[in-house]
C-alpha positions in Angstrom: -39.9 -7.3 0.9 -37.3 -7.7 -2.1 -34.7 -4.9 -2.3 -33.6 -3.5 -5.6 -30.1 -2.1 -5.9 -29.6 0.7 -8.3 -26.3 1.1 -9.7 -24.6 4.4 -9.3 -24.5 6.4 -12.7 -21.1 7.8 -12.3 -18.8 6.3 -14.9 -21.5 4.2 -16.7 -21.9 4.3 -20.5 -24.9 6.4 -20.1 -23.1 8.9 -17.8 -20.2 9.1 -20.3 -22.7 9.8 -23.0 -24.3 12.7 -21.0 -20.7 14.2 -20.5 -19.9 13.8 -24.2 -23.2 15.5 -25.3 -22.8 18.4 -22.8 -19.2 18.9 -23.7 -19.8 18.9 -27.4 -22.8 21.3 -27.0 -20.7 23.7 -24.8 -17.8 23.6 -27.3 -20.3 24.2 -30.3 -21.5 27.3 -28.4 -18.0 28.7 -28.4 -18.0 28.6 -24.5 -15.1 27.7 -22.2 -15.6 25.7 -19.1 -15.2 29.2 -17.2 -17.6 30.9 -19.5 -20.2 28.2 -18.8 -19.6 28.3 -15.0 -20.1 31.9 -14.8 -23.4 31.6 -16.7 -24.4 29.1 -14.2 -23.0 31.3 -11.3 -20.8 28.2 -10.2 -17.1 27.8 -9.8 -15.3 26.6 -12.9 -14.4 23.5 -11.0 -18.2 22.5 -11.2 -17.9 22.2 -14.9 -14.3 20.7 -14.8 -15.3 18.1 -12.5 -18.6 17.4 -14.5 -16.7 17.0 -17.8 -14.0 14.9 -16.1 -16.6 12.3 -15.1 -16.0 13.0 -11.4 -19.4 14.5 -10.7 -23.0 13.5 -11.2 -25.7 16.0 -12.7 -29.3 16.0 -11.3 -32.2 16.7 -13.5 -32.5 20.3 -12.3 -28.8 21.1 -12.9 -29.4 19.4 -16.4 -32.2 21.9 -17.2 -30.0 24.8 -15.8 -27.1 23.9 -17.9 -29.4 23.5 -21.2 -30.7 27.0 -20.5 -27.0 28.4 -19.9 -26.2 26.8 -23.3 -29.3 28.3 -24.9 -30.4 24.8 -25.9 -33.8 23.3 -25.6 -33.5 20.7 -22.9 -35.7 18.2 -24.6 -33.5 18.3 -27.6 -30.4 18.0 -25.6 -32.0 15.0 -23.7 -33.1 13.4 -27.1 -29.4 13.1 -28.1 -29.0 10.8 -25.1 -31.6 8.1 -25.9 -30.4 7.4 -29.4 
């Protein structure tokens, strides 16, 4: 059976784009990292590590973040596929 090796998504161009879109959206909403973390009921280090590219984000967390930013997750995701 052939094995397929998946690359880790941390620090890839796609991951950097995700971080940029989320950071831009947070700032456009007028929120600090602490504000967004409070909305998510997470420590502020969660957002800090994410925006620093030190942490990956799964799809459930992406949906929660979009909701916390008052943004349609589909529209947010669409920005990643351009």
